[in-house]
Gaussian input, Z-matrix of N, CA and C with variables (Angstrom, degrees):
# hf/3-21g

backbone

0 1
 N
 C     1     B1
 C     2     B2     1     A1
 N     3     B3     2     A2     1     D1
 C     4     B4     3     A3     2     D2
 C     5     B5     4     A4     3     D3
 N     6     B6     5     A5     4     D4
 C     7     B7     6     A6     5     D5
 C     8     B8     7     A7     6     D6
 N     9     B9     8     A8     7     D7
 C    10    B10     9     A9     8     D8
 C    11    B11    10    A10     9     D9
 N    12    B12    11    A11    10    D10
 C    13    B13    12    A12    11    D11
 C    14    B14    13    A13    12    D12
 N    15    B15    14    A14    13    D13
 C    16    B16    15    A15    14    D14
 C    17    B17    16    A16    15    D15
 N    18    B18    17    A17    16    D16
 C    19    B19    18    A18    17    D17
 C    20    B20    19    A19    18    D18
 N    21    B21    20    A20    19    D19
 C    22    B22    21    A21    20    D20
 C    23    B23    22    A22    21    D21
 N    24    B24    23    A23    22    D22
 C    25    B25    24    A24    23    D23
 C    26    B26    25    A25    24    D24
 N    27    B27    26    A26    25    D25
 C    28    B28    27    A27    26    D26
 C    29    B29    28    A28    27    D27
 N    30    B30    29    A29    28    D28
 C    31    B31    30    A30    29    D29
 C    32    B32    31    A31    30    D30
 N    33    B33    32    A32    31    D31
 C    34    B34    33    A33    32    D32
 C    35    B35    34    A34    33    D33
 N    36    B36    35    A35    34    D34
 C    37    B37    36    A36    35    D35
 C    38    B38    37    A37    36    D36
 N    39    B39    38    A38    37    D37
 C    40    B40    39    A39    38    D38
 C    41    B41    40    A40    39    D39
 N    42    B42    41    A41    40    D40
 C    43    B43    42    A42    41    D41
 C    44    B44    43    A43    42    D42
 N    45    B45    44    A44    43    D43
 C    46    B46    45    A45    44    D44
 C    47    B47    46    A46    45    D45
 N    48    B48    47    A47    46    D46
 C    49    B49    48    A48    47    D47
 C    50    B50    49    A49    48    D48
 N    51    B51    50    A50    49    D49
 C    52    B52    51    A51    50    D50
 C    53    B53    52    A52    51    D51
 N    54    B54    53    A53    52    D52
 C    55    B55    54    A54    53    D53
 C    56    B56    55    A55    54    D54
 N    57    B57    56    A56    55    D55
 C    58    B58    57    A57    56    D56
 C    59    B59    58    A58    57    D57
 N    60    B60    59    A59    58    D58
 C    61    B61    60    A60    59    D59
 C    62    B62    61    A61    60    D60
 N    63    B63    62    A62    61    D61
 C    64    B64    63    A63    62    D62
 C    65    B65    64    A64    63    D63
 N    66    B66    65    A65    64    D64
 C    67    B67    66    A66    65    D65
 C    68    B68    67    A67    66    D66
 N    69    B69    68    A68    67    D67
 C    70    B70    69    A69    68    D68
 C    71    B71    70    A70    69    D69
 N    72    B72    71    A71    70    D70
 C    73    B73    72    A72    71    D71
 C    74    B74    73    A73    72    D72
 N    75    B75    74    A74    73    D73
 C    76    B76    75    A75    74    D74
 C    77    B77    76    A76    75    D75
 N    78    B78    77    A77    76    D76
 C    79    B79    78    A78    77    D77
 C    80    B80    79    A79    78    D78
 N    81    B81    80    A80    79    D79
 C    82    B82    81    A81    80    D80
 C    83    B83    82    A82    81    D81
 N    84    B84    83    A83    82    D82
 C    85    B85    84    A84    83    D83
 C    86    B86    85    A85    84    D84
 N    87    B87    86    A86    85    D85
 C    88    B88    87    A87    86    D86
 C    89    B89    88    A88    87    D87
 N    90    B90    89    A89    88    D88
 C    91    B91    90    A90    89    D89
 C    92    B92    91    A91    90    D90
 N    93    B93    92    A92    91    D91
 C    94    B94    93    A93    92    D92
 C    95    B95    94    A94    93    D93
 N    96    B96    95    A95    94    D94
 C    97    B97    96    A96    95    D95
 C    98    B98    97    A97    96    D96
 N    99    B99    98    A98    97    D97
 C   100   B100    99    A99    98    D98
 C   101   B101   100   A100    99    D99
 N   102   B102   101   A101   100   D100
 C   103   B103   102   A102   101   D101
 C   104   B104   103   A103   102   D102
 N   105   B105   104   A104   103   D103
 C   106   B106   105   A105   104   D104
 C   107   B107   106   A106   105   D105
 N   108   B108   107   A107   106   D106
 C   109   B109   108   A108   107   D107
 C   110   B110   109   A109   108   D108
 N   111   B111   110   A110   109   D109
 C   112   B112   111   A111   110   D110
 C   113   B113   112   A112   111   D111
 N   114   B114   113   A113   112   D112
 C   115   B115   114   A114   113   D113
 C   116   B116   115   A115   114   D114
 N   117   B117   116   A116   115   D115
 C   118   B118   117   A117   116   D116
 C   119   B119   118   A118   117   D117
 N   120   B120   119   A119   118   D118
 C   121   B121   120   A120   119   D119
 C   122   B122   121   A121   120   D120
 N   123   B123   122   A122   121   D121
 C   124   B124   123   A123   122   D122
 C   125   B125   124   A124   123   D123
 N   126   B126   125   A125   124   D124
 C   127   B127   126   A126   125   D125
 C   128   B128   127   A127   126   D126
 N   129   B129   128   A128   127   D127
 C   130   B130   129   A129   128   D128
 C   131   B131   130   A130   129   D129
 N   132   B132   131   A131   130   D130
 C   133   B133   132   A132   131   D131
 C   134   B134   133   A133   132   D132
 N   135   B135   134   A134   133   D133
 C   136   B136   135   A135   134   D134
 C   137   B137   136   A136   135   D135
 N   138   B138   137   A137   136   D136
 C   139   B139   138   A138   137   D137
 C   140   B140   139   A139   138   D138
 N   141   B141   140   A140   139   D139
 C   142   B142   141   A141   140   D140
 C   143   B143   142   A142   141   D141
 N   144   B144   143   A143   142   D142
 C   145   B145   144   A144   143   D143
 C   146   B146   145   A145   144   D144
 N   147   B147   146   A146   145   D145
 C   148   B148   147   A147   146   D146
 C   149   B149   148   A148   147   D147
 N   150   B150   149   A149   148   D148
 C   151   B151   150   A150   149   D149
 C   152   B152   151   A151   150   D150
 N   153   B153   152   A152   151   D151
 C   154   B154   153   A153   152   D152
 C   155   B155   154   A154   153   D153
 N   156   B156   155   A155   154   D154
 C   157   B157   156   A156   155   D155
 C   158   B158   157   A157   156   D156
 N   159   B159   158   A158   157   D157
 C   160   B160   159   A159   158   D158
 C   161   B161   160   A160   159   D159
 N   162   B162   161   A161   160   D160
 C   163   B163   162   A162   161   D161
 C   164   B164   163   A163   162   D162
 N   165   B165   164   A164   163   D163
 C   166   B166   165   A165   164   D164
 C   167   B167   166   A166   165   D165
 N   168   B168   167   A167   166   D166
 C   169   B169   168   A168   167   D167
 C   170   B170   169   A169   168   D168
 N   171   B171   170   A170   169   D169
 C   172   B172   171   A171   170   D170
 C   173   B173   172   A172   171   D171
 N   174   B174   173   A173   172   D172
 C   175   B175   174   A174   173   D173
 C   176   B176   175   A175   174   D174
 N   177   B177   176   A176   175   D175
 C   178   B178   177   A177   176   D176
 C   179   B179   178   A178   177   D177
 N   180   B180   179   A179   178   D178
 C   181   B181   180   A180   179   D179
 C   182   B182   181   A181   180   D180
 N   183   B183   182   A182   181   D181
 C   184   B184   183   A183   182   D182
 C   185   B185   184   A184   183   D183
 N   186   B186   185   A185   184   D184
 C   187   B187   186   A186   185   D185
 C   188   B188   187   A187   186   D186
 N   189   B189   188   A188   187   D187
 C   190   B190   189   A189   188   D188
 C   191   B191   190   A190   189   D189
 N   192   B192   191   A191   190   D190
 C   193   B193   192   A192   191   D191
 C   194   B194   193   A193   192   D192
 N   195   B195   194   A194   193   D193
 C   196   B196   195   A195   194   D194
 C   197   B197   196   A196   195   D195
 N   198   B198   197   A197   196   D196
 C   199   B199   198   A198   197   D197
 C   200   B200   199   A199   198   D198
 N   201   B201   200   A200   199   D199
 C   202   B202   201   A201   200   D200
 C   203   B203   202   A202   201   D201
 N   204   B204   203   A203   202   D202
 C   205   B205   204   A204   203   D203
 C   206   B206   205   A205   204   D204
 N   207   B207   206   A206   205   D205
 C   208   B208   207   A207   206   D206
 C   209   B209   208   A208   207   D207
 N   210   B210   209   A209   208   D208
 C   211   B211   210   A210   209   D209
 C   212   B212   211   A211   210   D210
 N   213   B213   212   A212   211   D211
 C   214   B214   213   A213   212   D212
 C   215   B215   214   A214   213   D213
 N   216   B216   215   A215   214   D214
 C   217   B217   216   A216   215   D215
 C   218   B218   217   A217   216   D216
 N   219   B219   218   A218   217   D217
 C   220   B220   219   A219   218   D218
 C   221   B221   220   A220   219   D219
 N   222   B222   221   A221   220   D220
 C   223   B223   222   A222   221   D221
 C   224   B224   223   A223   222   D222
 N   225   B225   224   A224   223   D223
 C   226   B226   225   A225   224   D224
 C   227   B227   226   A226   225   D225
 N   228   B228   227   A227   226   D226
 C   229   B229   228   A228   227   D227
 C   230   B230   229   A229   228   D228
 N   231   B231   230   A230   229   D229
 C   232   B232   231   A231   230   D230
 C   233   B233   232   A232   231   D231
 N   234   B234   233   A233   232   D232
 C   235   B235   234   A234   233   D233
 C   236   B236   235   A235   234   D234
 N   237   B237   236   A236   235   D235
 C   238   B238   237   A237   236   D236
 C   239   B239   238   A238   237   D237
 N   240   B240   239   A239   238   D238
 C   241   B241   240   A240   239   D239
 C   242   B242   241   A241   240   D240
 N   243   B243   242   A242   241   D241
 C   244   B244   243   A243   242   D242
 C   245   B245   244   A244   243   D243
 N   246   B246   245   A245   244   D244
 C   247   B247   246   A246   245   D245
 C   248   B248   247   A247   246   D246
 N   249   B249   248   A248   247   D247
 C   250   B250   249   A249   248   D248
 C   251   B251   250   A250   249   D249
 N   252   B252   251   A251   250   D250
 C   253   B253   252   A252   251   D251
 C   254   B254   253   A253   252   D252
 N   255   B255   254   A254   253   D253
 C   256   B256   255   A255   254   D254
 C   257   B257   256   A256   255   D255
 N   258   B258   257   A257   256   D256
 C   259   B259   258   A258   257   D257
 C   260   B260   259   A259   258   D258
 N   261   B261   260   A260   259   D259
 C   262   B262   261   A261   260   D260
 C   263   B263   262   A262   261   D261
 N   264   B264   263   A263   262   D262
 C   265   B265   264   A264   263   D263
 C   266   B266   265   A265   264   D264
 N   267   B267   266   A266   265   D265
 C   268   B268   267   A267   266   D266
 C   269   B269   268   A268   267   D267
 N   270   B270   269   A269   268   D268
 C   271   B271   270   A270   269   D269
 C   272   B272   271   A271   270   D270
 N   273   B273   272   A272   271   D271
 C   274   B274   273   A273   272   D272
 C   275   B275   274   A274   273   D273
 N   276   B276   275   A275   274   D274
 C   277   B277   276   A276   275   D275
 C   278   B278   277   A277   276   D276
 N   279   B279   278   A278   277   D277
 C   280   B280   279   A279   278   D278
 C   281   B281   280   A280   279   D279
 N   282   B282   281   A281   280   D280
 C   283   B283   282   A282   281   D281
 C   284   B284   283   A283   282   D282
 N   285   B285   284   A284   283   D283
 C   286   B286   285   A285   284   D284
 C   287   B287   286   A286   285   D285
 N   288   B288   287   A287   286   D286
 C   289   B289   288   A288   287   D287
 C   290   B290   289   A289   288   D288

   B1=1.3707
   B2=1.5030
   B3=1.2655
   B4=1.4342
   B5=1.4478
   B6=1.3624
   B7=1.4238
   B8=1.4808
   B9=1.2845
   B10=1.3960
   B11=1.5662
   B12=1.2627
   B13=1.5285
   B14=1.4437
   B15=1.3558
   B16=1.4578
   B17=1.5310
   B18=1.3972
   B19=1.2805
   B20=1.5727
   B21=1.3545
   B22=1.4730
   B23=1.5001
   B24=1.3313
   B25=1.3844
   B26=1.5147
   B27=1.2580
   B28=1.4948
   B29=1.5986
   B30=1.3029
   B31=1.4336
   B32=1.6233
   B33=1.2983
   B34=1.4830
   B35=1.5415
   B36=1.2688
   B37=1.5731
   B38=1.5394
   B39=1.3130
   B40=1.4870
   B41=1.5318
   B42=1.2530
   B43=1.5957
   B44=1.4881
   B45=1.4271
   B46=1.4307
   B47=1.5100
   B48=1.3465
   B49=1.3879
   B50=1.5414
   B51=1.3929
   B52=1.4504
   B53=1.3924
   B54=1.4340
   B55=1.4599
   B56=1.4315
   B57=1.3047
   B58=1.4145
   B59=1.4985
   B60=1.4082
   B61=1.4608
   B62=1.4905
   B63=1.4461
   B64=1.5072
   B65=1.4645
   B66=1.3122
   B67=1.4880
   B68=1.5132
   B69=1.3377
   B70=1.4643
   B71=1.3966
   B72=1.2756
   B73=1.4375
   B74=1.5132
   B75=1.3168
   B76=1.5013
   B77=1.5320
   B78=1.2725
   B79=1.5117
   B80=1.4477
   B81=1.3012
   B82=1.5162
   B83=1.4694
   B84=1.3970
   B85=1.4373
   B86=1.6106
   B87=1.1822
   B88=1.4931
   B89=1.5999
   B90=1.3166
   B91=1.5057
   B92=1.4074
   B93=1.2672
   B94=1.4047
   B95=1.5950
   B96=1.3163
   B97=1.4600
   B98=1.4837
   B99=1.2709
   B100=1.5539
   B101=1.4710
   B102=1.2770
   B103=1.4649
   B104=1.5917
   B105=1.3229
   B106=1.4608
   B107=1.5469
   B108=1.3226
   B109=1.4742
   B110=1.5219
   B111=1.4118
   B112=1.4769
   B113=1.4893
   B114=1.3277
   B115=1.4728
   B116=1.5174
   B117=1.2498
   B118=1.5736
   B119=1.5554
   B120=1.2812
   B121=1.3829
   B122=1.4685
   B123=1.4129
   B124=1.4897
   B125=1.4786
   B126=1.4359
   B127=1.3653
   B128=1.4709
   B129=1.4005
   B130=1.5633
   B131=1.4782
   B132=1.3291
   B133=1.3436
   B134=1.6601
   B135=1.3327
   B136=1.4540
   B137=1.3805
   B138=1.3355
   B139=1.3892
   B140=1.5946
   B141=1.3748
   B142=1.3816
   B143=1.5815
   B144=1.2563
   B145=1.5105
   B146=1.5313
   B147=1.3365
   B148=1.5415
   B149=1.5554
   B150=1.2427
   B151=1.5367
   B152=1.4439
   B153=1.3386
   B154=1.3907
   B155=1.4863
   B156=1.3999
   B157=1.4298
   B158=1.4156
   B159=1.2811
   B160=1.4959
   B161=1.6579
   B162=1.3701
   B163=1.3023
   B164=1.5115
   B165=1.2593
   B166=1.4414
   B167=1.4739
   B168=1.3630
   B169=1.4400
   B170=1.5047
   B171=1.1834
   B172=1.4344
   B173=1.6411
   B174=1.2690
   B175=1.5547
   B176=1.5467
   B177=1.4393
   B178=1.4754
   B179=1.5237
   B180=1.2061
   B181=1.4490
   B182=1.5280
   B183=1.3607
   B184=1.4201
   B185=1.5189
   B186=1.3516
   B187=1.4418
   B188=1.5470
   B189=1.2836
   B190=1.4168
   B191=1.5352
   B192=1.3039
   B193=1.4247
   B194=1.5198
   B195=1.3460
   B196=1.4423
   B197=1.5787
   B198=1.4021
   B199=1.5054
   B200=1.3859
   B201=1.3908
   B202=1.5247
   B203=1.4625
   B204=1.3162
   B205=1.5720
   B206=1.5254
   B207=1.3468
   B208=1.4822
   B209=1.4684
   B210=1.2429
   B211=1.4704
   B212=1.3975
   B213=1.2429
   B214=1.5340
   B215=1.5141
   B216=1.3226
   B217=1.3895
   B218=1.4664
   B219=1.4042
   B220=1.2886
   B221=1.5761
   B222=1.3200
   B223=1.5151
   B224=1.4368
   B225=1.4656
   B226=1.4559
   B227=1.4915
   B228=1.2690
   B229=1.4376
   B230=1.4313
   B231=1.2025
   B232=1.4742
   B233=1.6287
   B234=1.3519
   B235=1.5207
   B236=1.5134
   B237=1.4039
   B238=1.4571
   B239=1.5948
   B240=1.4260
   B241=1.4654
   B242=1.4564
   B243=1.3447
   B244=1.4872
   B245=1.6042
   B246=1.1935
   B247=1.5149
   B248=1.5954
   B249=1.2657
   B250=1.4718
   B251=1.4819
   B252=1.3988
   B253=1.4152
   B254=1.6213
   B255=1.3186
   B256=1.3942
   B257=1.5599
   B258=1.3547
   B259=1.4086
   B260=1.5492
   B261=1.4063
   B262=1.4080
   B263=1.5343
   B264=1.4134
   B265=1.4586
   B266=1.4948
   B267=1.3468
   B268=1.5381
   B269=1.4496
   B270=1.3618
   B271=1.3677
   B272=1.5650
   B273=1.2719
   B274=1.4653
   B275=1.6083
   B276=1.4436
   B277=1.4476
   B278=1.5634
   B279=1.3385
   B280=1.4829
   B281=1.5205
   B282=1.3497
   B283=1.4743
   B284=1.5221
   B285=1.4167
   B286=1.3486
   B287=1.5349
   B288=1.3257
   B289=1.3930
   B290=1.5182
   A1=109.34
   A2=123.68
   A3=121.80
   A4=111.17
   A5=117.98
   A6=122.63
   A7=116.60
   A8=118.09
   A9=119.89
   A10=114.64
   A11=111.31
   A12=119.96
   A13=113.39
   A14=112.49
   A15=117.94
   A16=113.13
   A17=117.49
   A18=126.78
   A19=114.66
   A20=114.56
   A21=122.18
   A22=110.64
   A23=122.75
   A24=124.58
   A25=107.85
   A26=122.94
   A27=122.27
   A28=112.85
   A29=113.49
   A30=114.28
   A31=106.21
   A32=114.03
   A33=113.85
   A34=112.17
   A35=114.67
   A36=116.51
   A37=110.06
   A38=116.01
   A39=119.51
   A40=110.21
   A41=111.85
   A42=115.25
   A43=106.27
   A44=121.76
   A45=124.08
   A46=114.39
   A47=115.84
   A48=125.92
   A49=112.28
   A50=117.83
   A51=123.42
   A52=106.19
   A53=120.73
   A54=121.99
   A55=112.86
   A56=124.91
   A57=130.12
   A58=103.89
   A59=116.65
   A60=112.83
   A61=114.93
   A62=112.10
   A63=115.20
   A64=111.13
   A65=122.53
   A66=125.92
   A67=113.40
   A68=114.74
   A69=120.73
   A70=114.74
   A71=122.37
   A72=119.36
   A73=113.49
   A74=117.22
   A75=126.90
   A76=108.27
   A77=126.21
   A78=128.37
   A79=108.38
   A80=114.31
   A81=123.82
   A82=107.90
   A83=117.42
   A84=123.23
   A85=105.98
   A86=113.50
   A87=118.60
   A88=111.38
   A89=115.77
   A90=119.87
   A91=114.94
   A92=116.03
   A93=123.41
   A94=116.60
   A95=111.91
   A96=119.97
   A97=120.83
   A98=110.57
   A99=116.05
   A100=112.29
   A101=121.42
   A102=122.60
   A103=107.94
   A104=117.70
   A105=119.75
   A106=107.97
   A107=117.94
   A108=122.57
   A109=104.60
   A110=106.48
   A111=113.97
   A112=112.19
   A113=116.52
   A114=117.28
   A115=106.70
   A116=126.36
   A117=127.53
   A118=100.82
   A119=111.35
   A120=123.40
   A121=106.43
   A122=115.78
   A123=128.89
   A124=110.64
   A125=113.14
   A126=117.25
   A127=108.54
   A128=114.30
   A129=117.26
   A130=108.46
   A131=118.57
   A132=122.09
   A133=102.44
   A134=111.67
   A135=115.05
   A136=115.47
   A137=121.16
   A138=125.61
   A139=111.11
   A140=116.01
   A141=121.92
   A142=111.25
   A143=112.28
   A144=114.87
   A145=113.93
   A146=110.22
   A147=116.82
   A148=102.98
   A149=124.62
   A150=120.43
   A151=110.81
   A152=123.95
   A153=127.20
   A154=113.89
   A155=116.78
   A156=116.78
   A157=117.87
   A158=116.66
   A159=120.74
   A160=113.05
   A161=111.78
   A162=122.65
   A163=112.97
   A164=120.67
   A165=130.19
   A166=113.82
   A167=118.92
   A168=119.63
   A169=117.10
   A170=122.96
   A171=131.88
   A172=107.98
   A173=112.78
   A174=112.03
   A175=105.17
   A176=107.66
   A177=116.27
   A178=109.26
   A179=120.75
   A180=122.50
   A181=111.25
   A182=118.24
   A183=121.31
   A184=104.55
   A185=113.13
   A186=118.97
   A187=115.70
   A188=116.26
   A189=118.36
   A190=113.97
   A191=121.44
   A192=125.54
   A193=110.25
   A194=116.37
   A195=121.58
   A196=112.74
   A197=110.48
   A198=113.87
   A199=108.62
   A200=120.09
   A201=122.83
   A202=111.42
   A203=117.41
   A204=123.51
   A205=97.88
   A206=113.98
   A207=116.54
   A208=109.63
   A209=122.98
   A210=125.68
   A211=114.95
   A212=119.99
   A213=125.92
   A214=108.72
   A215=118.75
   A216=120.29
   A217=115.32
   A218=118.06
   A219=124.29
   A220=125.62
   A221=108.45
   A222=125.11
   A223=118.68
   A224=109.33
   A225=115.92
   A226=108.68
   A227=120.46
   A228=129.86
   A229=117.20
   A230=122.45
   A231=126.42
   A232=110.51
   A233=115.34
   A234=112.70
   A235=108.05
   A236=116.97
   A237=116.55
   A238=109.33
   A239=116.84
   A240=115.73
   A241=110.90
   A242=121.76
   A243=122.57
   A244=106.13
   A245=121.55
   A246=123.87
   A247=107.51
   A248=115.98
   A249=114.75
   A250=111.06
   A251=116.80
   A252=118.06
   A253=107.59
   A254=119.80
   A255=115.96
   A256=114.75
   A257=114.30
   A258=124.28
   A259=111.61
   A260=114.12
   A261=116.43
   A262=121.93
   A263=108.43
   A264=118.08
   A265=111.71
   A266=113.90
   A267=116.58
   A268=110.19
   A269=114.24
   A270=117.48
   A271=115.42
   A272=114.65
   A273=119.29
   A274=111.62
   A275=113.67
   A276=119.42
   A277=114.72
   A278=115.47
   A279=113.50
   A280=113.79
   A281=116.49
   A282=118.64
   A283=112.53
   A284=109.59
   A285=111.43
   A286=106.82
   A287=123.27
   A288=127.54
   A289=112.93
   D1=-24.20
   D2=177.06
   D3=-64.99
   D4=-36.29
   D5=172.87
   D6=-62.26
   D7=-32.73
   D8=173.76
   D9=-69.64
   D10=-40.15
   D11=172.44
   D12=-55.40
   D13=-48.92
   D14=-179.18
   D15=-61.70
   D16=-39.81
   D17=176.22
   D18=-60.32
   D19=-49.72
   D20=172.82
   D21=-54.83
   D22=-37.84
   D23=-176.50
   D24=-70.88
   D25=-20.49
   D26=177.45
   D27=-74.63
   D28=-16.53
   D29=-177.60
   D30=-67.73
   D31=135.60
   D32=-170.06
   D33=-94.34
   D34=-25.98
   D35=-171.70
   D36=-127.89
   D37=170.71
   D38=165.79
   D39=-66.88
   D40=-34.20
   D41=-177.53
   D42=-63.05
   D43=-48.03
   D44=174.97
   D45=-49.28
   D46=-49.21
   D47=177.84
   D48=-55.17
   D49=-42.53
   D50=-173.04
   D51=-74.07
   D52=-35.76
   D53=174.13
   D54=-59.91
   D55=-42.74
   D56=-176.15
   D57=-71.31
   D58=-41.91
   D59=-175.23
   D60=-69.63
   D61=-38.89
   D62=175.67
   D63=-65.65
   D64=-34.33
   D65=174.01
   D66=-62.23
   D67=-33.95
   D68=-179.94
   D69=-65.53
   D70=-19.06
   D71=-179.30
   D72=-72.61
   D73=-20.85
   D74=-179.40
   D75=-93.95
   D76=9.08
   D77=-178.21
   D78=-66.52
   D79=144.56
   D80=171.93
   D81=-94.46
   D82=121.37
   D83=179.84
   D84=-82.13
   D85=131.90
   D86=176.65
   D87=-113.67
   D88=156.46
   D89=167.37
   D90=-90.17
   D91=107.25
   D92=-176.04
   D93=-59.12
   D94=-25.02
   D95=167.67
   D96=-61.52
   D97=-35.28
   D98=-177.96
   D99=-112.18
   D100=-8.99
   D101=-177.25
   D102=-110.20
   D103=141.28
   D104=172.98
   D105=-71.72
   D106=148.42
   D107=176.18
   D108=-140.72
   D109=156.19
   D110=172.57
   D111=-82.15
   D112=147.61
   D113=-174.91
   D114=-80.79
   D115=-1.74
   D116=-179.20
   D117=-123.59
   D118=151.80
   D119=-178.99
   D120=-103.04
   D121=131.59
   D122=176.74
   D123=-126.28
   D124=105.01
   D125=-175.77
   D126=-78.25
   D127=162.82
   D128=-179.89
   D129=-75.59
   D130=161.57
   D131=-177.29
   D132=-91.41
   D133=147.68
   D134=177.93
   D135=-59.54
   D136=-42.64
   D137=-177.78
   D138=-55.30
   D139=-45.39
   D140=179.88
   D141=-64.96
   D142=-38.45
   D143=175.75
   D144=-68.17
   D145=-41.48
   D146=-171.38
   D147=-69.53
   D148=-32.08
   D149=179.17
   D150=-70.35
   D151=-27.76
   D152=-179.65
   D153=-88.14
   D154=-23.18
   D155=-169.83
   D156=-64.97
   D157=133.03
   D158=-173.91
   D159=-103.27
   D160=6.52
   D161=-173.84
   D162=-103.53
   D163=152.07
   D164=175.53
   D165=-133.41
   D166=152.03
   D167=170.31
   D168=-90.24
   D169=147.99
   D170=172.67
   D171=-113.17
   D172=131.13
   D173=179.19
   D174=-142.91
   D175=138.56
   D176=176.65
   D177=-160.12
   D178=156.95
   D179=-179.04
   D180=-108.15
   D181=142.63
   D182=175.79
   D183=-141.29
   D184=159.42
   D185=172.46
   D186=-48.36
   D187=128.20
   D188=-175.50
   D189=-56.77
   D190=-40.91
   D191=177.85
   D192=-55.55
   D193=-51.95
   D194=-176.90
   D195=-59.35
   D196=-38.00
   D197=-178.75
   D198=-69.36
   D199=-42.49
   D200=174.74
   D201=-53.24
   D202=-38.00
   D203=-170.38
   D204=-68.20
   D205=-56.24
   D206=-172.73
   D207=-57.35
   D208=-42.12
   D209=175.01
   D210=-56.47
   D211=-44.59
   D212=173.45
   D213=-60.19
   D214=-45.53
   D215=-179.70
   D216=-63.61
   D217=-41.24
   D218=168.38
   D219=-64.72
   D220=-23.39
   D221=-167.12
   D222=60.07
   D223=44.27
   D224=171.18
   D225=-125.09
   D226=166.92
   D227=-174.60
   D228=-110.14
   D229=-24.30
   D230=-168.42
   D231=-107.20
   D232=147.35
   D233=178.91
   D234=-64.96
   D235=-32.32
   D236=-176.25
   D237=-62.33
   D238=-45.70
   D239=174.82
   D240=-56.94
   D241=-49.02
   D242=-174.01
   D243=-59.84
   D244=-41.84
   D245=-178.58
   D246=-66.73
   D247=-41.09
   D248=-175.03
   D249=-73.46
   D250=-34.75
   D251=-175.77
   D252=-81.76
   D253=-30.27
   D254=177.07
   D255=-74.71
   D256=-26.16
   D257=173.52
   D258=-67.86
   D259=-46.42
   D260=173.17
   D261=-60.23
   D262=-38.36
   D263=171.92
   D264=-57.39
   D265=-50.50
   D266=-178.24
   D267=-58.06
   D268=-49.68
   D269=-177.62
   D270=-57.64
   D271=-44.36
   D272=-179.59
   D273=-65.30
   D274=-47.21
   D275=-172.95
   D276=-82.14
   D277=-29.03
   D278=-170.05
   D279=-112.38
   D280=-28.52
   D281=-174.52
   D282=-91.89
   D283=125.61
   D284=-175.37
   D285=-102.11
   D286=127.75
   D287=-174.15
   D288=-83.38

């Protein structure tokens, strides 16, 4: 675990951490009892992840009281959750495939 923490500390920016986090969704879980594994952790390089990353960030500013109001309505606490849920709603209701 110490090796993982050391790797995570090498990530220089929030964007790097988001890239690693987004890539982690697609990780394959292995059974360590039946699969061989290396005793040392080697994290992926940001460049390799970024080339394969199919996600992008969306950023905008809105009045804080309105954002809090939407968050309460959605039943979520973070701006990220608000953004994801409002995007998903718009995609479902307004975008015709």
